[in-house]
All heavy atoms as an XYZ file, in Angstrom:
1054
protein
N      98.349     48.776     87.977
C      98.893     49.574     86.885
C      98.005     50.803     86.674
O      96.790     50.709     86.655
C      98.948     48.719     85.627
C      99.579     49.379     84.464
S     101.111     48.538     84.166
C     101.901     49.691     83.141
N      98.633     51.933     86.501
C      97.909     53.185     86.304
C      97.189     53.190     84.961
O      97.719     52.763     83.949
C      98.903     54.346     86.366
O      98.247     55.556     86.141
N      95.966     53.716     84.968
C      95.176     53.840     83.738
C      95.364     55.207     83.094
O      94.929     55.423     81.983
C      93.695     53.623     84.050
C      93.378     52.243     84.556
C      91.913     52.136     84.930
C      91.660     50.822     85.611
N      90.360     50.757     86.234
N      95.991     56.116     83.816
C      96.188     57.474     83.311
C      97.675     57.805     83.351
O      98.429     57.248     84.135
C      95.403     58.501     84.153
O      95.772     58.348     85.529
C      93.905     58.312     84.008
N      98.055     58.752     82.523
C      99.459     59.179     82.476
C      99.732     60.192     83.587
O      98.802     60.836     84.105
C      99.754     59.808     81.121
O      99.141     61.085     81.035
N     100.993     60.378     83.938
C     101.324     61.428     84.901
C     100.814     62.803     84.456
O     100.339     63.579     85.287
C     102.852     61.379     84.968
C     103.181     59.946     84.668
C     102.174     59.551     83.619
N     100.879     63.100     83.165
C     100.384     64.398     82.675
C      98.875     64.526     82.887
O      98.384     65.595     83.269
C     100.740     64.594     81.201
C     102.219     64.806     80.964
C     102.810     65.973     81.747
O     102.194     67.059     81.781
O     103.896     65.807     82.336
N      98.141     63.453     82.643
C      96.687     63.480     82.882
C      96.399     63.646     84.367
O      95.478     64.382     84.744
C      96.039     62.192     82.371
C      96.004     62.076     80.874
C      95.581     60.689     80.418
O      96.061     59.671     80.920
N      94.661     60.660     79.453
N      97.180     62.990     85.216
C      96.978     63.106     86.664
C      97.268     64.518     87.157
O      96.549     65.048     88.010
C      97.836     62.084     87.405
C      97.336     60.666     87.223
O      96.180     60.448     86.854
N      98.203     59.709     87.457
N      98.308     65.157     86.620
C      98.604     66.542     87.001
C      97.457     67.459     86.600
O      97.017     68.297     87.405
C      99.912     67.020     86.365
C     101.142     66.368     86.949
C     102.438     67.025     86.555
C     102.805     66.889     85.131
N     104.163     67.402     84.822
N      96.959     67.293     85.397
C      95.843     68.130     84.927
C      94.604     67.900     85.794
O      93.886     68.858     86.123
C      95.533     67.825     83.462
N      94.355     66.669     86.185
C      93.203     66.348     87.035
C      93.306     67.066     88.382
O      92.339     67.694     88.837
C      93.124     64.837     87.249
C      92.046     64.359     88.216
C      90.659     64.488     87.581
C      92.305     62.918     88.634
N      94.469     66.997     89.014
C      94.652     67.631     90.324
C      94.486     69.146     90.215
O      93.796     69.765     91.037
C      96.010     67.252     90.941
C      96.325     68.115     92.160
C      96.029     65.771     91.320
N      95.075     69.758     89.203
C      94.952     71.214     89.061
C      93.515     71.630     88.804
O      93.043     72.621     89.380
C      95.863     71.719     87.947
C      97.358     71.601     88.223
C      98.155     72.115     87.036
C      97.748     72.317     89.506
N      92.795     70.881     87.974
C      91.394     71.215     87.724
C      90.553     71.009     88.981
O      89.690     71.828     89.312
C      90.839     70.381     86.569
C      89.442     70.805     86.164
C      88.892     70.061     84.965
O      89.578     69.189     84.394
O      87.732     70.364     84.610
N      90.830     69.943     89.716
C      90.096     69.673     90.959
C      90.321     70.787     91.977
O      89.366     71.303     92.574
C      90.528     68.324     91.535
N      91.582     71.172     92.185
C      91.891     72.222     93.159
C      91.250     73.547     92.752
O      90.701     74.256     93.601
C      93.401     72.375     93.314
C      94.055     71.368     94.232
C      93.555     70.090     94.400
C      95.200     71.705     94.919
C      94.169     69.167     95.246
C      95.824     70.806     95.774
C      95.308     69.533     95.940
N      91.311     73.896     91.476
C      90.694     75.137     91.007
C      89.182     75.110     91.216
O      88.588     76.091     91.679
C      91.029     75.373     89.535
C      90.531     76.719     89.041
O      90.857     77.749     89.670
O      89.797     76.742     88.033
N      88.571     73.980     90.912
C      87.115     73.849     91.050
C      86.676     74.010     92.495
O      85.701     74.715     92.783
C      86.644     72.492     90.494
O      86.996     72.415     89.107
C      85.146     72.300     90.657
N      87.404     73.383     93.415
C      87.007     73.446     94.825
C      87.458     74.741     95.495
O      86.637     75.448     96.078
C      87.567     72.242     95.582
C      87.218     72.196     97.064
C      85.698     72.110     97.282
C      87.916     71.025     97.746
N      88.726     75.059     95.428
C      89.259     76.165     96.220
C      88.983     77.537     95.606
O      88.729     78.491     96.344
C      90.766     75.996     96.442
C      91.109     74.748     97.197
C      91.853     73.750     96.604
C      90.674     74.558     98.498
C      92.171     72.587     97.287
C      90.975     73.400     99.195
C      91.730     72.409     98.587
N      89.035     77.662     94.303
C      88.847     78.973     93.673
C      87.411     79.204     93.227
O      86.861     80.270     93.462
C      89.801     79.145     92.492
C      91.244     79.168     92.945
O      91.548     79.586     94.047
N      92.137     78.690     92.095
N      86.817     78.232     92.590
C      85.439     78.390     92.104
C      84.412     78.044     93.165
O      83.260     78.471     93.072
C      85.225     77.525     90.868
C      86.081     77.951     89.702
C      85.901     77.033     88.516
C      86.821     77.477     87.378
N      86.866     76.479     86.304
N      84.817     77.244     94.151
C      83.932     76.798     95.234
C      82.660     76.158     94.670
O      81.568     76.360     95.182
C      83.624     77.947     96.179
C      84.889     78.456     96.869
C      84.642     79.687     97.684
N      84.255     79.383     99.034
C      85.042     79.550    100.092
N      86.250     79.997     99.947
N      84.605     79.265    101.282
N      82.847     75.373     93.647
C      81.745     74.661     92.998
C      81.735     73.235     93.554
O      82.375     72.330     93.009
C      81.935     74.675     91.484
C      80.756     74.082     90.738
O      79.959     73.332     91.354
O      80.634     74.345     89.533
N      81.020     73.059     94.652
C      81.029     71.785     95.372
C      80.400     70.656     94.558
O      80.887     69.518     94.609
C      80.337     71.941     96.733
C      81.003     72.996     97.568
C      80.469     74.277     97.663
C      82.197     72.736     98.227
C      81.098     75.268     98.403
C      82.828     73.711     98.970
C      82.279     74.976     99.058
O      82.911     75.946     99.785
N      79.348     70.940     93.817
C      78.729     69.904     92.987
C      79.712     69.412     91.928
O      79.874     68.207     91.726
C      77.443     70.409     92.329
C      76.327     70.649     93.333
O      76.326     69.996     94.407
O      75.447     71.488     93.052
N      80.375     70.325     91.255
C      81.361     69.939     90.242
C      82.557     69.251     90.886
O      83.119     68.306     90.315
C      81.804     71.153     89.441
N      82.945     69.692     92.077
C      84.105     69.109     92.756
C      83.872     67.644     93.116
O      84.825     66.859     93.162
C      84.444     69.919     94.004
N      82.633     67.261     93.349
C      82.342     65.864     93.695
C      82.833     64.893     92.632
O      83.197     63.769     92.947
C      80.846     65.667     93.931
C      80.380     66.230     95.239
C      78.904     65.986     95.493
O      78.239     65.314     94.671
O      78.424     66.469     96.536
N      82.871     65.325     91.386
C      83.312     64.403     90.325
C      84.821     64.159     90.362
O      85.315     63.212     89.752
C      82.861     64.887     88.958
C      83.640     66.007     88.376
C      83.193     66.282     86.921
N      84.201     67.034     86.239
C      84.084     68.294     85.897
N      82.975     68.951     86.131
N      85.063     68.916     85.284
N      85.571     65.012     91.076
C      87.021     64.862     91.159
C      87.480     64.044     92.364
O      88.535     63.430     92.320
C      87.701     66.233     91.232
C      87.525     67.049     89.992
C      86.640     68.119     89.964
C      88.239     66.757     88.848
C      86.489     68.888     88.825
C      88.096     67.516     87.696
C      87.211     68.577     87.680
N      86.732     64.091     93.461
C      87.133     63.411     94.691
C      86.346     62.121     94.862
O      85.124     62.104     94.749
C      86.896     64.319     95.909
C      88.051     65.209     96.198
C      89.096     64.943     97.040
C      88.315     66.516     95.670
N      89.975     65.996     97.047
C      89.521     66.977     96.222
C      87.636     67.333     94.765
C      90.071     68.214     95.920
C      88.173     68.562     94.455
C      89.376     68.996     95.029
N      87.050     61.053     95.182
C      86.443     59.745     95.396
C      85.486     59.780     96.590
O      85.724     60.507     97.566
C      87.549     58.719     95.667
O      87.002     57.510     96.115
N      84.444     58.978     96.519
C      83.525     58.825     97.662
C      84.244     58.237     98.864
O      83.807     58.418    100.000
C      82.350     57.916     97.296
C      81.400     58.562     96.333
O      81.264     59.779     96.283
N      80.734     57.749     95.528
N      85.335     57.512     98.619
C      86.095     56.871     99.696
C      87.424     57.593     99.946
O      88.390     56.991    100.421
C      86.344     55.395     99.362
O      87.058     55.316     98.117
C      85.042     54.620     99.275
N      87.462     58.871     99.634
C      88.649     59.717     99.784
C      89.235     59.586    101.185
O      88.519     59.667    102.185
C      88.224     61.161     99.507
C      89.272     62.216     99.640
C      90.333     62.292     98.744
C      89.182     63.177    100.639
C      91.278     63.302     98.844
C      90.119     64.185    100.742
C      91.170     64.239     99.847
O      92.100     65.238     99.942
N      90.539     59.387    101.243
C      91.256     59.235    102.514
C      92.077     60.493    102.749
O      92.877     60.893    101.907
C      92.173     57.998    102.483
C      91.351     56.741    102.230
C      92.964     57.882    103.786
C      92.183     55.529    101.852
N      91.898     61.090    103.922
C      92.522     62.369    104.263
C      93.539     62.158    105.381
O      93.162     61.700    106.460
C      91.429     63.346    104.710
C      91.895     64.713    105.067
C      92.553     65.408    103.916
O      93.773     65.450    103.846
N      91.774     65.940    103.007
N      94.799     62.489    105.144
C      95.853     62.352    106.153
C      96.227     63.671    106.803
O      97.111     63.698    107.645
C      97.101     61.728    105.521
C      96.913     60.338    105.045
N      97.077     59.233    105.853
C      96.553     59.850    103.828
C      96.849     58.133    105.166
N      96.529     58.482    103.926
N      95.617     64.771    106.423
C      95.978     66.084    106.939
C      95.550     66.255    108.390
O      94.445     65.870    108.776
C      95.310     67.178    106.100
O      95.586     68.446    106.665
N      96.417     66.884    109.168
C      96.096     67.180    110.565
C      95.064     68.301    110.684
O      94.481     68.496    111.747
C      97.370     67.589    111.309
N      94.809     69.020    109.587
C      93.931     70.191    109.611
C      92.543     69.930    109.035
O      91.723     70.837    109.013
C      94.573     71.345    108.819
C      95.942     71.672    109.287
N      96.188     72.428    110.406
C      97.163     71.325    108.814
C      97.478     72.533    110.592
N      98.095     71.873    109.643
N      92.300     68.724    108.524
C      91.069     68.469    107.788
C      90.390     67.224    108.332
O      91.035     66.188    108.527
C      91.361     68.290    106.276
C      92.159     69.485    105.732
C      90.068     68.107    105.496
C      92.695     69.285    104.327
N      89.091     67.331    108.564
C      88.306     66.179    109.012
C      88.324     65.085    107.948
O      88.592     65.359    106.773
C      86.856     66.616    109.290
C      86.707     67.604    110.436
C      87.007     67.015    111.794
O      86.778     65.804    111.998
O      87.481     67.765    112.661
N      88.003     63.846    108.319
C      88.078     62.727    107.380
C      87.157     62.875    106.163
O      86.104     63.505    106.224
C      87.631     61.523    108.212
C      87.833     61.923    109.630
C      87.630     63.415    109.659
N      87.604     62.253    105.085
C      86.778     62.096    103.895
C      86.607     63.346    103.066
O      87.059     64.439    103.405
N      85.921     63.145    101.950
C      85.635     64.237    101.012
C      84.818     65.334    101.682
O      85.093     66.515    101.509
C      84.891     63.654     99.804
C      84.524     64.662     98.754
C      83.945     64.005     97.535
N      82.580     63.559     97.763
C      81.839     62.930     96.863
N      82.329     62.636     95.680
N      80.614     62.575     97.139
N      83.841     64.960    102.483
C      83.007     65.973    103.150
C      83.806     66.787    104.157
O      83.530     67.970    104.344
C      81.771     65.345    103.790
C      80.696     65.002    102.790
C      80.323     66.165    101.864
O      80.021     67.276    102.362
O      80.351     65.972    100.636
N      84.795     66.173    104.792
C      85.653     66.921    105.702
C      86.382     68.040    104.973
O      86.442     69.172    105.453
N      86.894     67.724    103.795
C      87.576     68.729    102.982
C      86.608     69.799    102.501
O      86.867     70.993    102.629
C      88.260     68.064    101.783
C      88.905     69.010    100.781
C      90.005     69.846    101.429
C      89.427     68.233     99.582
N      85.478     69.376    101.966
C      84.500     70.343    101.453
C      83.999     71.257    102.571
O      83.841     72.455    102.369
C      83.331     69.622    100.791
C      83.650     68.974     99.466
C      84.957     68.801     99.019
C      82.639     68.527     98.664
C      85.240     68.203     97.796
C      82.902     67.928     97.433
C      84.205     67.766     97.006
N      83.767     70.698    103.753
C      83.300     71.508    104.882
C      84.363     72.499    105.336
O      84.033     73.623    105.729
C      82.865     70.620    106.046
C      81.556     69.922    105.764
O      80.750     70.359    104.933
N      81.328     68.811    106.443
N      85.636     72.111    105.264
C      86.702     73.048    105.597
C      86.676     74.234    104.633
O      86.742     75.385    105.059
C      88.068     72.366    105.538
C      89.242     73.333    105.723
C      89.365     73.766    107.166
C      90.525     72.724    105.219
N      86.550     73.960    103.353
C      86.519     75.037    102.368
C      85.290     75.919    102.589
O      85.374     77.142    102.522
C      86.573     74.483    100.924
C      86.439     75.606     99.907
C      87.875     73.715    100.705
N      84.155     75.300    102.881
C      82.932     76.080    103.161
C      83.126     77.032    104.336
O      82.516     78.100    104.384
C      81.754     75.147    103.460
C      81.166     74.475    102.258
C      79.958     73.603    102.652
N      79.413     72.923    101.497
C      79.633     71.644    101.192
N      80.372     70.877    101.986
N      79.111     71.112    100.117
N      83.975     76.643    105.295
C      84.167     77.457    106.505
C      85.171     78.601    106.313
O      85.328     79.422    107.197
C      84.631     76.572    107.666
O      85.985     76.173    107.496
N      85.838     78.631    105.162
C      86.837     79.677    104.931
C      86.192     80.898    104.280
O      85.131     80.794    103.664
C      87.989     79.166    104.029
O      87.459     78.794    102.757
C      88.713     77.992    104.665
N      86.840     82.047    104.395
C      86.297     83.258    103.765
C      86.196     83.103    102.245
O      86.941     82.324    101.639
C      87.313     84.343    104.126
C      88.100     83.808    105.271
C      88.076     82.317    105.134
N      85.311     83.870    101.649
C      85.132     83.828    100.193
C      86.372     84.331     99.454
O      86.489     84.157     98.241
C      83.911     84.646     99.779
O      84.096     85.997    100.135
N      87.316     84.907    100.181
C      88.552     85.415     99.588
C      89.603     84.320     99.382
O      90.665     84.595     98.813
C      89.155     86.510    100.485
O      89.289     85.989    101.815
C      88.278     87.754    100.499
N      89.325     83.108     99.812
C      90.275     82.004     99.648
C      90.681     81.855     98.189
O      89.832     81.864     97.302
C      89.647     80.681    100.123
C      90.491     79.426     99.866
C      91.720     79.426    100.760
C      89.666     78.177    100.089
N      91.995     81.752     97.964
C      92.536     81.539     96.611
C      93.628     80.483     96.687
O      94.405     80.457     97.650
C      93.175     82.812     96.042
C      92.240     83.897     95.662
C      91.337     83.636     94.492
N      92.066     83.315     93.266
C      91.554     82.636     92.245
N      90.334     82.199     92.303
N      92.257     82.411     91.172
N      93.676     79.649     95.647
C      94.743     78.670     95.531
C      95.526     78.952     94.259
O      94.946     79.151     93.195
C      94.200     77.238     95.470
C      95.305     76.235     95.246
C      96.145     75.879     96.285
C      95.545     75.706     93.992
C      97.195     75.003     96.083
C      96.604     74.833     93.777
C      97.418     74.484     94.826
O      98.466     73.620     94.615
N      96.848     78.989     94.383
C      97.741     79.132     93.231
C      98.691     77.946     93.257
O      99.221     77.605     94.313
C      98.603     80.385     93.358
C      97.881     81.683     93.524
C      98.872     82.758     93.946
O      99.699     83.180     93.102
O      98.834     83.143     95.123
N      98.921     77.341     92.118
C      99.883     76.247     92.073
C     101.202     76.737     91.503
O     101.255     77.690     90.729
C      99.353     75.075     91.255
C      99.337     75.311     89.788
N      98.315     75.971     89.160
C     100.239     75.010     88.831
C      98.582     76.043     87.868
N      99.747     75.468     87.640
N     102.252     76.077     91.914
C     103.586     76.336     91.396
C     104.087     75.060     90.746
O     103.463     74.527     89.829
N     105.147     74.542     91.261
C     105.746     73.319     90.757
C     104.794     72.145     90.940
O     104.157     72.014     91.994
C     107.057     73.053     91.510
C     107.823     71.796     91.140
C     108.348     71.899     89.708
C     108.959     71.573     92.119
N     104.695     71.294     89.926
C     103.873     70.095     90.025
C     104.640     68.931     89.410
O     105.226     69.062     88.331
C     102.480     70.285     89.381
C     101.604     69.062     89.614
C     102.585     70.659     87.920
C     100.132     69.292     89.334
N     104.672     67.836     90.142
C     105.381     66.630     89.716
C     104.437     65.446     89.818
O     103.573     65.405     90.698
C     106.591     66.375     90.621
C     107.603     67.503     90.759
C     108.542     67.231     91.914
C     108.374     67.665     89.474
N     104.633     64.468     88.937
C     103.803     63.266     88.989
C     104.634     62.047     88.627
O     105.518     62.121     87.768
C     102.614     63.391     88.046
N     104.336     60.989     89.314
C     104.927     59.695     88.998
C     103.877     58.641     89.281
O     103.334     58.587     90.400
C     106.176     59.440     89.837
C     106.853     58.130     89.468
C     108.174     57.937     90.163
O     108.902     58.911     90.388
O     108.458     56.770     90.477
N     103.570     57.855     88.273
C     102.540     56.837     88.439
C     101.237     57.475     88.867
O     100.768     58.426     88.250
N     100.671     56.986     89.947
C      99.386     57.466     90.448
C      99.508     58.603     91.466
O      98.524     58.976     92.094
C      98.613     56.309     91.092
C      98.212     55.246     90.097
O      98.040     55.583     88.910
O      98.072     54.082     90.498
N     100.718     59.142     91.647
C     100.938     60.175     92.654
C     101.289     61.511     92.006
O     102.046     61.565     91.043
C     102.058     59.777     93.628
C     101.632     58.643     94.516
C     101.783     57.322     94.116
C     101.043     58.896     95.753
C     101.370     56.280     94.925
C     100.631     57.849     96.574
C     100.798     56.547     96.151
O     100.381     55.521     96.943
N     100.719     62.580     92.588
C     100.992     63.943     92.155
C     101.404     64.742     93.392
O     100.771     64.630     94.441
C      99.748     64.582     91.504
C      99.990     66.043     91.173
C      99.328     63.811     90.260
N     102.454     65.530     93.239
C     102.860     66.467     94.292
C     102.794     67.858     93.694
O     103.361     68.118     92.635
C     104.292     66.191     94.790
C     104.403     64.774     95.348
C     104.692     67.230     95.847
C     105.822     64.365     95.696
N     102.082     68.739     94.380
C     101.955     70.111     93.894
C     102.343     71.085     95.009
O     101.931     70.919     96.161
C     100.547     70.400     93.318
C      99.467     70.236     94.345
C     100.474     71.760     92.673
N     103.186     72.044     94.658
C     103.609     73.099     95.574
C     102.690     74.281     95.311
O     102.582     74.739     94.170
C     105.071     73.450     95.263
C     105.654     74.488     96.137
N     106.113     75.690     95.646
C     105.878     74.524     97.468
C     106.605     76.406     96.640
N     106.478     75.730     97.759
N     102.000     74.753     96.335
C     101.036     75.818     96.115
C     100.928     76.790     97.267
O     101.551     76.618     98.315
N     100.098     77.795     97.037
C      99.843     78.834     98.037
C      98.333     78.956     98.251
O      97.576     79.116     97.304
C     100.385     80.181     97.572
C     100.034     81.326     98.543
C     100.271     82.691     97.935
N     101.679     83.032     97.952
C     102.296     83.696     96.981
N     101.642     84.070     95.911
N     103.560     83.990     97.074
N      97.924     78.914     99.516
C      96.544     79.181     99.904
C      96.533     80.542    100.577
O      97.077     80.708    101.670
C      96.032     78.119    100.896
C      95.844     76.758    100.286
C      96.870     75.826    100.301
C      94.632     76.417     99.707
C      96.696     74.571     99.747
C      94.446     75.154     99.151
C      95.489     74.228     99.164
N      95.933     81.527     99.927
C      95.863     82.877    100.489
C      94.401     83.250    100.723
O      93.493     82.546    100.285
C      96.530     83.879     99.545
O      95.894     83.860     98.284
N      94.199     84.354    101.418
C      92.834     84.807    101.689
C      92.086     83.890    102.638
O      90.864     83.807    102.603
N      92.818     83.222    103.525
C      92.209     82.253    104.437
C      91.663     82.891    105.713
O      91.009     82.211    106.492
C      93.243     81.188    104.851
O      94.307     81.837    105.559
C      93.782     80.431    103.655
N      91.985     84.167    105.910
C      91.610     84.823    107.160
C      92.711     84.713    108.206
O      92.599     85.261    109.296
N      93.782     84.005    107.883
C      94.934     83.881    108.780
C      95.906     85.024    108.492
O      95.877     85.601    107.410
C      95.623     82.535    108.556
C      94.739     81.329    108.839
C      95.434     80.025    108.461
N      96.819     79.953    108.889
C      97.238     79.575    110.095
N      96.348     79.199    110.994
N      98.522     79.538    110.389
N      96.793     85.339    109.415
C      97.746     86.431    109.185
C      98.668     86.194    107.983
O      99.068     87.147    107.332
C      98.557     86.483    110.477
C      97.721     85.799    111.501
C      96.877     84.803    110.772
N      99.003     84.949    107.709
C      99.899     84.638    106.585
C      99.250     83.576    105.703
O      98.472     82.738    106.180
C     101.236     84.119    107.111
N      99.601     83.615    104.427
C      99.158     82.560    103.513
C      99.839     81.254    103.925
O     100.879     81.263    104.591
C      99.533     82.921    102.081
N      99.250     80.143    103.521
C      99.880     78.843    103.729
C     100.568     78.430    102.451
O      99.971     78.496    101.361
C      98.836     77.786    104.075
C      98.632     77.567    105.534
C      99.385     78.040    106.567
C      97.579     76.791    106.123
N      98.865     77.607    107.765
C      97.769     76.836    107.514
C      96.519     76.062    105.605
C      96.926     76.174    108.403
C      95.688     75.405    106.487
C      95.877     75.464    107.881
N     101.798     78.004    102.571
C     102.510     77.372    101.468
C     102.370     75.874    101.711
O     102.618     75.390    102.824
C     103.988     77.795    101.423
C     104.100     79.318    101.327
C     104.699     77.102    100.270
C     103.381     79.939    100.140
N     101.953     75.156    100.687
C     101.639     73.736    100.849
C     102.385     72.878     99.844
O     102.595     73.280     98.697
C     100.141     73.515    100.677
N     102.753     71.718    100.304
C     103.163     70.633     99.418
C     102.078     69.581     99.593
O     101.957     68.975    100.661
C     104.528     70.082     99.798
N     101.240     69.433     98.591
C     100.141     68.473     98.636
C     100.531     67.246     97.835
O     100.971     67.350     96.692
C      98.868     69.080     98.034
C      98.275     70.142     98.920
O      97.693     69.787     99.961
O      98.393     71.328     98.582
N     100.358     66.087     98.444
C     100.605     64.813     97.775
C      99.250     64.143     97.608
O      98.508     63.970     98.576
C     101.533     63.910     98.611
C     101.770     62.576     97.899
C     102.848     64.615     98.918
N      98.930     63.792     96.368
C      97.629     63.210     96.060
C      97.839     61.883     95.330
O      98.654     61.811     94.411
C      96.794     64.157     95.176
C      95.437     63.563     94.860
C      96.629     65.518     95.854
N      97.110     60.864     95.758
C      97.089     59.594     95.036
C      95.824     59.550     94.200
O      94.740     59.866     94.693
C      97.107     58.406     95.997
C      97.140     57.045     95.274
C      97.248     55.880     96.247
N      96.115     55.820     97.157
C      94.934     55.231     96.882
N      94.712     54.680     95.705
N      93.970     55.227     97.785
N      95.978     59.177     92.941
C      94.861     59.080     92.011
C      94.476     57.607     91.869
O      95.347     56.749     91.722
C      95.238     59.635     90.618
C      95.839     61.037     90.713
C      94.052     59.570     89.663
C      94.926     62.098     91.250
N      93.181     57.329     91.900
C      92.670     55.973     91.652
C      91.379     56.091     90.868
O      90.508     56.889     91.231
C      92.438     55.227     92.962
N      91.271     55.332     89.814
C      90.054     55.328     88.984
C      89.668     56.727     88.519
O      88.490     57.084     88.497
C      88.892     54.659     89.721
C      89.186     53.212     90.066
O      89.790     52.510     89.229
O      88.823     52.774     91.176
N      90.667     57.545     88.209
C      90.417     58.872     87.675
C      89.928     59.895     88.681
O      89.425     60.954     88.298
N      90.109     59.606     89.980
C      89.672     60.540     91.024
C      90.754     60.699     92.077
O      91.611     59.831     92.242
C      88.387     60.041     91.690
C      87.205     60.033     90.741
C      85.919     59.801     91.488
C      84.780     59.909     90.478
N      83.532     60.211     91.119
N      90.685     61.804     92.806
C      91.585     62.007     93.928
C      91.141     61.065     95.039
O      90.007     61.169     95.531
C      91.551     63.467     94.401
C      92.305     64.463     93.507
C      91.652     64.659     92.156
C      92.449     65.786     94.211
N      92.020     60.132     95.402
C      91.643     59.065     96.324
C      92.256     59.206     97.710
O      91.693     58.706     98.685
C      92.046     57.711     95.727
N      93.408     59.884     97.781
C      94.107     59.983     99.060
C      94.971     61.235     99.050
O      95.474     61.630     97.991
C      94.961     58.728     99.250
C      95.435     58.480    100.639
C      95.956     57.054    100.858
O      96.039     56.265     99.885
O      96.280     56.740    102.010
N      95.178     61.839    100.233
C      95.879     63.123    100.309
C      96.702     63.249    101.587
O      96.252     62.865    102.663
C      94.846     64.258    100.266
C      95.411     65.607    100.563
N      95.329     66.185    101.814
C      96.075     66.501     99.790
C      95.911     67.376    101.792
N      96.371     67.583    100.572
N      97.909     63.785    101.408
C      98.788     64.177    102.504
C      99.218     65.614    102.228
O      99.270     66.033    101.083
C     100.058     63.326    102.539
C      99.869     61.865    102.702
C     100.032     61.137    103.853
C      99.529     60.908    101.688
N      99.818     59.802    103.610
C      99.500     59.637    102.284
C      99.240     61.005    100.330
C      99.199     58.487    101.569
C      98.925     59.847     99.616
C      98.912     58.614    100.239
N      99.550     66.365    103.274
C     100.068     67.713    103.031
C     101.117     68.103    104.048
O     101.209     67.521    105.126
C      98.958     68.759    102.979
C      98.172     68.907    104.267
O      98.742     68.728    105.368
O      96.975     69.199    104.200
N     101.916     69.073    103.656
C     102.861     69.740    104.535
C     102.570     71.219    104.369
O     102.589     71.736    103.249
C     104.328     69.434    104.154
C     105.283     70.146    105.095
C     104.582     67.942    104.136
N     102.237     71.895    105.469
C     101.839     73.308    105.425
C     102.785     74.155    106.259
O     103.243     73.730    107.324
C     100.419     73.472    105.978
C      99.301     72.758    105.238
C      98.025     72.817    106.041
C      99.108     73.364    103.871
N     103.026     75.364    105.771
C     103.865     76.300    106.503
C     103.386     77.714    106.212
O     103.017     78.026    105.072
C     105.319     76.130    106.046
C     106.304     76.974    106.794
C     107.737     76.717    106.342
O     107.988     75.993    105.381
N     108.687     77.329    107.020
N     103.371     78.562    107.236
C     103.049     79.963    107.017
C     104.083     80.573    106.075
O     105.286     80.316    106.190
C     103.066     80.745    108.328
C     101.853     80.480    109.195
O     100.894     79.840    108.723
O     101.875     80.900    110.368
N     103.611     81.406    105.143
C     104.508     82.052    104.197
C     105.289     83.157    104.895
O     104.714     84.015    105.561
C     103.727     82.623    103.022
C     104.605     83.190    101.949
C     103.855     83.535    100.681
O     102.612     83.681    100.725
O     104.513     83.654     99.644
N     106.599     83.134    104.711
C     107.465     84.144    105.317
C     107.471     85.418    104.485
O     107.427     85.377    103.259
C     108.891     83.606    105.424
N     107.536     86.544    105.167
C     107.742     87.829    104.494
C     109.234     87.954    104.167
O     110.059     87.153    104.629
C     107.329     88.999    105.397
O     108.200     89.003    106.552
C     105.880     88.892    105.834
N     109.597     88.991    103.431
C     111.006     89.210    103.104
C     111.827     89.420    104.374
O     112.947     88.923    104.484
C     111.145     90.397    102.161
C     112.545     90.537    101.605
C     112.613     91.497    100.429
O     111.648     92.182    100.117
N     113.747     91.531     99.774
N     111.265     90.113    105.339
C     111.957     90.355    106.605
C     112.168     89.061    107.377
O     113.208     88.872    108.014
C     111.142     91.346    107.471
O     110.920     92.533    106.715
C     111.854     91.682    108.755
N     111.214     88.157    107.321
C     111.289     86.896    108.061
C     112.162     85.842    107.383
O     112.631     84.912    108.038
C     109.886     86.309    108.238
C     108.962     87.168    109.053
C     107.503     86.755    108.928
O     107.104     86.197    107.886
O     106.756     87.015    109.893
N     112.389     85.979    106.103
C     113.112     84.959    105.338
C     114.612     85.008    105.616
O     115.285     85.971    105.251
C     112.868     85.154    103.842
O     113.654     84.249    103.099
N     115.134     83.988    106.256
C     116.575     83.912    106.546
C     117.391     83.820    105.258
O     118.506     84.308    105.193
C     116.886     82.704    107.429
C     116.192     82.709    108.756
C     116.885     83.601    109.723
C     116.219     83.428    111.080
N     116.403     84.538    111.935
N     116.830     83.176    104.235
C     117.553     83.013    102.971
C     117.470     84.255    102.090
O     118.253     84.402    101.151
C     116.985     81.825    102.186
O     115.689     82.140    101.701
N     116.483     85.117    102.380
C     116.257     86.279    101.532
C     115.491     85.939    100.262
O     115.345     86.776     99.377
N     114.993     84.702    100.182
C     114.257     84.247     99.002
C     112.802     83.952     99.359
O     112.507     83.508    100.474
C     114.913     82.982     98.436
C     116.353     83.156     97.957
C     116.964     81.806     97.640
C     116.421     84.089     96.762
N     111.898     84.165     98.413
C     110.491     83.858     98.680
C     110.262     82.346     98.751
O     111.002     81.563     98.152
C     109.759     84.474     97.495
C     110.772     84.585     96.420
C     112.100     84.734     97.085
N     109.232     81.949     99.474
C     108.885     80.537     99.617
C     108.071     80.029     98.437
O     107.964     78.826     98.214
C     108.065     80.337    100.898
C     108.818     80.648    102.155
S     107.747     80.579    103.622
C     107.348     78.830    103.647
N     107.460     80.949     97.695
C     106.585     80.578     96.587
C     106.779     81.582     95.479
O     106.749     82.793     95.708
C     105.124     80.571     97.051
C     104.170     80.093     95.998
C     103.962     78.745     95.786
C     103.484     80.992     95.200
C     103.084     78.300     94.810
C     102.612     80.567     94.224
C     102.422     79.203     94.027
N     106.959     81.093     94.272
C     107.128     82.002     93.144
C     108.450     82.738     93.218
O     109.391     82.309     93.891
N     108.513     83.884     92.546
C     109.767     84.624     92.477
C     109.721     85.977     93.173
O     110.599     86.804     92.987
C     110.218     84.788     91.021
C     109.182     85.483     90.172
O     108.209     86.006     90.704
N     109.369     85.474     88.873
N     108.653     86.212     93.960
C     108.610     87.457     94.738
C     107.829     87.222     96.024
O     107.042     86.286     96.138
C     108.021     88.591     93.938
C     106.571     88.432     93.548
C     106.176     89.548     92.611
N     105.996     88.970     91.313
C     104.892     89.065     90.606
N     103.911     89.774     90.995
N     104.777     88.475     89.456
N     108.064     88.087     96.956
C     107.419     87.992     98.266
C     105.978     88.490     98.171
O     105.658     89.306     97.299
C     108.192     88.800     99.305
C     109.467     88.124     99.728
C     110.658     88.402     99.075
C     109.447     87.199    100.745
C     111.833     87.784     99.455
C     110.617     86.557    101.136
C     111.809     86.845    100.488
N     105.110     88.038     99.079
C     103.724     88.534     99.090
C     103.703     90.018     99.413
O     104.589     90.532    100.088
C     103.041     87.724    100.188
C     104.140     87.232    101.064
C     105.365     87.109    100.179
N     102.685     90.689     98.926
C     102.540     92.141     99.155
C     102.166     92.426    100.584
O     101.610     91.656    101.278
C     101.482     92.714     98.237
């Protein structure tokens, strides 16, 4: 049984992502990620240190913005954008996080390069209500 509400879990994930990806405060980020963190991403080495080391290897321009966020029980799904990665296009992500004992315990993601207006077959942006500059 979950000890936290879906609203508390959403707030935890957003604060954790901001602390790690935007503030790059690794000491503070340790309090959000479990010591036994399980990583399912094809792009990230195992464990909490794998994630932290990936962020350390990215340019200081890395930014994370969240969009839609949903939670049910111990799971949170957040739709976001990772920009300033040094790649030609930002990554649009659907991150799925399992919360246990008040920490991020497990993670899955789906990543896709952000389409420009010219590339978008639908004519709609992939994130937010406008295309990237």
